[in-house]
N, C-alpha and C positions, 0 to 999 in steps of 0.2 A: 146581273139586275145593273140598269144604266141609275151614272154617281149623282144624287143629289145635290143641288144647287144650294147659293148662299141665300138668304132671301134679303130682300131690300131692307135696307135701313138698318143693318145688323149694327149692333153697338160694339165699340171697342174699349177695352178698359185700359185706361194707363199702368196697371200693374200688372195685370194678368193677360194684356194682350189681346189680338182678335180673336173670337173664336174658330174661325176659320183658318187662321193661320196654325193656332195650337193643333187644332185637327192633323193639318197634313203634318205638323212636325211629328205625330203620333203615327203617320200612316207613314212616313217616308223617313225614320231617325236616320238612314244614312246619307241624306242629305242637312246642307245648315241650310235652316230655312227662316227669318226673321219673326219673332211673335207679334208682329204689328205690320201691317202695309207700308210698303216702302216704292220711294219712284224710282232707286236704284234695280234696274234689273235689263239684263242681258235677251229677256224672251220676245215671243211673238206676240202672245195674247196683247189685245186693245185696250188695256185695261189704264187708268191715270195713277192708280197704288195697287200695288201684288205681294203676295207673300210669294211667289214663285219668281225662280231665275228659271234660264231656259232646261235645265238637266230636270226639275222638278216639275216644270209644265211637259216635259215628255214623257216623265214618269206618271206622270195625272191621263196626260190624253194614252197611254198606254193600257191603262187599266180600265178608262171607259170603253177604247176599242176591246177589253178581253170581254166588259157586257155586252157589246153588239155580239161578238165570236159566241157567244153564252146563248142569244138568243137564237141563232142558227143551229148551234149544237141542241140546243133543246128540240127543236123542229125535228132534227137529223133522228133521235133519239124516240122520238113520238112517229115518226117515219116506220124505226127501228121496230118499234113495240108490234105496232100496228102488219108488221111481216112475220113477226114471229107470230101472233093471233091467227095468221093466212096460215102459216106451216099446221096449227095444232090443228086448225080446222081440217086441212089437208089430208094430216096423219091419220084422224078421225075418220076421215072418210075411206081411206085406201085402207082399214081393220075391216070397215061397214062393206066393204066393196068385196076383200076375201070372205067375209062372211054370207053373202050371197052367191058367191063361187060354188063355194063347198057343200057337197049335197049333203041333205039332212042327215043320209044315216050314217056317216062316216063324221059328223061335227063332234062327236064327242072324243073321238080319237085324236084328233087336231088341234093343236094349240095355234086358234087363227088369230087371237090378237099377237103372236110369236110372228108368226107370217105376216102379216101388215106391216109388223114391225121393221122385217129383215126389208121388206121392200122399200118402203119409205126409206131405211138407209140406204140404199141405192139408189132413190131418188135422189136423195140428198147427198150422194157423192161421197158417201162414208166407206161404202164399201163397194167393192167390183162386182160384175155381173157374174164373174164365175165364183166369188164370195158367195152372192147372194144363188146360185146354182146349190153350191155345198148346202147354205142352211135350208135351203127349202127342202133338200133330200135328205138330212138330219131331222126336220120337223116331221118329214111326211113318215120318215122311219116308221112312228107309232102304228101306223094303218097294219106293219106286218106282225103285231103281236098283238094278243086279246089281252082282257082285263085282268086276268091273272099271270100275265105274266110277270116277272121279280124285274124289279128298277135295274140289280145289276146285268142284264141280259139287254134293257133297253141301251144302258149306257153303254156296254161292248158293243154294241150295233152302229151307236153313234160314232164311236173312236174308231169305227174300221171305215165308217163311211167317209170321214175326216182326212184317215188313212190316205184311202182311195184317190181322195181331190188332192194329196200331194203326189200323186205317181201313176192317176190314170188322166193324165193333163188333157191328151186328146179328145178324153171322150167328155171333160167337162167342158174342154174349148169350146168344142161343137155343139153342144147345150148353151154354152152362155150366151154364142152367136146369136143363136134362139130368143133367149130371152131379151139382150141389146136390142134386136128388132120390134119386137113384138112391143116391148117397155119403153119404144124412144118419145111416143109425146110426154110419159110423165117424165122421163129422163130431162128432157130439155123443158121442161115447167121446172123441177126441182135444179137445174144448173141457172137458172133465170134470178135467183136468189143471193148467188155469186157476185152476179153482173150487178145486181141492182145493191150491194155493198159496195162495189167499185164507185160507183153514183154518189153514194151518199156521204162516201169516205172523201169523196173529190169536193162535195159540196162542201164538207163539214172545214176542211182546210184550205178554204177560198182566200184570195187574197183584195185587197180593197184597191182601186187605183190610186194613181200617184197623187190625185185634186181630189181625194177622199176630206172632207172638212169635220167630218162625227166628231173624232177625238177632241180636235180643237173646238167645235162648237157646244160641246156638254163640259170638255175639261177647262175649258178657260174660266167661266163663272166659279171655278173651286178656288180660284187664286186670287180671288176678288171677294169685297165684303157689301160693294153697291151695285152687283149686277142683276138685275131682274132673269127669271127664268127664260129659256128658250125659247122660241115661238114655233109652234105647233106645226105651222106648215115648213119653217126654215129648217126643222128637225126631221120631218119625213122626206121632204125631197135630198136633203145630208143623208140620210141612212138610205134610199132609195137607189142613189148615185155611189153610196159605198157598197152596196150587194148587188152591184149590176153585174157582178161577176157569178154571186149563184143563181140570179134569176136567169141567166144566159145557162147555167148548167142545169137550170130545173125543166129545161126541154129537151136534156137527157133523158130525166126523171118520165117526163109524159110520155117519149117515145118508148121507154122500158114497158110501163102502163098498158099502153096501146100495145105493142106487143104480145105481151102475158093474156092480156083480153081476149085476142083475136086465137090464142092457143088454146086458151080454155073453153072457146064457143065452138071451137075444132073438135077439140076433145070430146065434147058432149055427143058430137056427132057419130064417136066411135062406137055408143051404144048399141047400135042398131047395126052395126057390121060381121056380118057373120061369118064364121070362121072353121074351116075345115080342118082338122087335127091332122090329116092323114094328108094334107099338102104340107105340113111341116115337119112332123113326125115321119118322115118317110121310110120304108124296109131298108134301104142302103144308110141310114144316120140309125137305124136300131140295129142293124149289122156291126155298122162302124165300131160301135157307140160298145157294144159287148163284147166284141173283139178286143177293142182297146182297156177294159176292166179286168178281165180276162188274164191277158196278157202281164197285168200288174199287180195280180194278186201276189205274186212271187214277193213282191219289194214290199205287200205288208207287214208289218211289224205288230202280228197279232197277239205275242207275249205281251206286248207293252198294253191292248186294250184289254186283256183279261184282268177282273179286279179291279178293273177303272175305277176310280171313286167318282162321287157324282160330279159331271161337268161342270165347269162352270160358267154360269150363262147370267146375262144381263137378268136384273129384277125388271121385274114392272107389273102392273093391277091390272087386269084385264077391264075391271072398272072405270077405270080411266077414259081408258078409249072407248067404252060404249054410252059415255056422257058426253061425248064430243061430236059438236056438230057437224053438219055434212058442209064440205068445200061448197064456196059459192059459184054459181055461172059467172060468164065473162060480165056482164051490166054491173052485178053487185061487186064483183071482185074490183073492177074500174071506180066504183063509188069509194071503196074503202081507200085507194090508192091515189086519187087524183085529187088533193084537196091540199097536198103539200106546197109547201115554197110559194106560197100565193103574198106576192109583194103588198098588200093591204095588210094581210095580218102580221108579216115581219117589218113592215113598216111602223105599225100601230106599236109593236111589242117593244121595239125599239124607241118607242119616244115616250113611253110614259111619265116620263120626269117632265113632258116640255110643257109650257101654257099657250092658250089659247086669250090672253086677256091683253087690250092693249096695249100695254109698256111695255110686252115683252122685247127679248132681245133678237136680233134677225140676224145676227153673227156677220152682217153686210162686211164690216171692216176687216174681216179675216181675211177675203181673198188674193190683195197684193202682199199682204205676210206670209199665205202659205207655199204662195208661187217662188217666192224669194228664197223661203228659208227650211220648206221642209224638202228632207234630203229624197233624191228617187230611188224608190225599191228594185228591182229585176224582179220580174216574177217568173217562177220555173212552173210549165204550163205539166209538166211529167204526169199529175195525177188526172187531170182533166184528159190527157191525149191517151191514157190507160183506162181512161173512164169509156171514153168516146170509142176506142179501137174496139173493146169487150162488146157494147151496146151492138157495132155494127155487126161484129161478128153472130152476136145472137139473135138481131133480128134477119137476117139471112139465113139463121138455120132454122128461124121459127118459122120462115115464109116457104122454107122444103118441107118441112113436116107438116104443116096446112095443106101445102099443095098433093102431100101422100094422101092425107086422110081424104079431103076433097074426090080426089081422083076413086080412091076405093071406094065412097060412099056417089060418085057418079053411077062407076061400074055397078053398084049395089042395086040403085035404083032402074039402071037399065035392062037389070035380068026380066025377063019374062016369068020364068020359072028360079023359086027358091028352092035348092036343095036342103034337105036334113045337116044341119049344122051343128056350129056351135057361135054362139053371141060374145066378142074378147073382153065383154062387162058386163052381159047381162043377165044372161042362162047360168044356171048351178051347174049344168054339166058343163064346165069350164075348159080353156085351149090352157090355163095354168094348171088346172086339177087332170087333164092329159097328160101335158109333158113331166107331171111329178109321176102318177103312176107308170109312166113308160120308165122311167129312174130308175123306180122303187123296182118295179119288175127285175127290171136288168141288175141293178145291185142285189135282190133274191137270186139269180137265178147264178150271177157268178159266188156267192156265199154257198150255196147249193154244190155247187161243183168242186169244191174244193173242202168236204166233209170227209 
C-alpha cells in the first residue's frame, strides 16, 4: 500500500511534538528522530523543516518502494491465480477427454478420472512417460477381471505390473516413446507453465532504474508537516519510469501468451486427425515387447506381490473432475491472460495516495538532489536473461509442434479416401485405448506363461 502523506497545516504541539515526527519515531525506533521538525538535517528532501536525517529518509523511501513492489507482486499473484484456473480447466478437460475415448462397454471397469489424472500429471511434468505407461497399465488391468474378482487378486496383479516396470525396461521404454510422440502437443502445453513461472518470477523481482524518484516523491512528505500531497501526474510519471523494467519484461509475458494461444488453436485441429493404430503398434513392436516381458518374468518378485495389502494411491473425488469446465480455445485463453502488467493499471494502483488538487506537490525540487545523492545500484539481469532464454526455447518448440500438426492436417485434407481408422482425440475407439489393450494383452500372456 502507498504510504500516506501529512495533510497541509498540521499542528505542532510544543509539549507532545509534531504528529508526523511522533509517528516516525514509532515506525523507526532504531533511529534518533526529533519530536518536532528541525532545520538541522543531512537529508536530501527539499524541506524547510524536517523530522528526518538522511538515514531516516532512506528508511522511509525503502518502505515506499516496498509498497510499489507490493503493487507489482499483487499483479503477479493475480496472474498466477489465473494460470491455476487454466490448469484446473485443462485437468477437467483431460478427464472429460478420457471419458469420451473409452468405449461404453468397459467404462464401468476403468477408473477414468484416475487415467485423466495420470495423463495430466505427465503433461505437467510430475511423472515421466515411462511412469505414465506403467500407471495406465495398472489402471487398465481391471479389464482382466470380472465384478466378482477379489480385491487381493486385483492388487496382486497391479503389483506384478509395477514389478515388471522395474525389470522389463525395454518393453516399457518402447511404449513410453510412443506416448511421448502422441502426447507431444499436450506435453508442450504443460511445459509452458514452467516458462510462465520464470517470467513472473523475473517480473516480481524487478529492479528500478537509477533515476527512479518514486521513493523520494512519496517518502519526503512523511518527513515534513506542511507538505501537500504529491500531484497525480508527477506520481504517475515517476511510477511509470520506476516500473520501466516491468513493462519491458511484460513483452516476454505477451509473447508467451501468443505462443500458448497458437499451440491451443493447433491442438483443436488434432480432433479431426485420423490415426491408424497399426501404423504405431506394429507387429515388430508387439514381438519385441512380448519377448522383453517374458525374459523379465524371472526377475519379478512374485512373493512380494502375494498377499499384498491394498496399494497406496492418491485419493481423488470423481465429482470434482466432472464439475470442471472444459479448456478454453485459443481466443478465450488469450483474453484470460493478456490483460496483465498494463501500465495504466499499475501506475494507477501505485498512485492512489496522490492528489489532483491545484496546490499538490510536483516534486520538481527532487531532480538535482537525486542525481547527486542517490547511490547507484548495479542491476543483475540473471532472472530476466533466464526467463528470456526459456521463452525463446519454448517458442521454438511450439513452432515445431504446430508445424507438425498443420502438416498432418494438410496431409489428411489432401486425401481423397479416408480409410477406417481412429481419431486421436474424438472417437471412443481410441489410440490410447488400443495401446492399453495391446499392453494388457501382452501382460496377460506373460502371466499365463508363468502359471
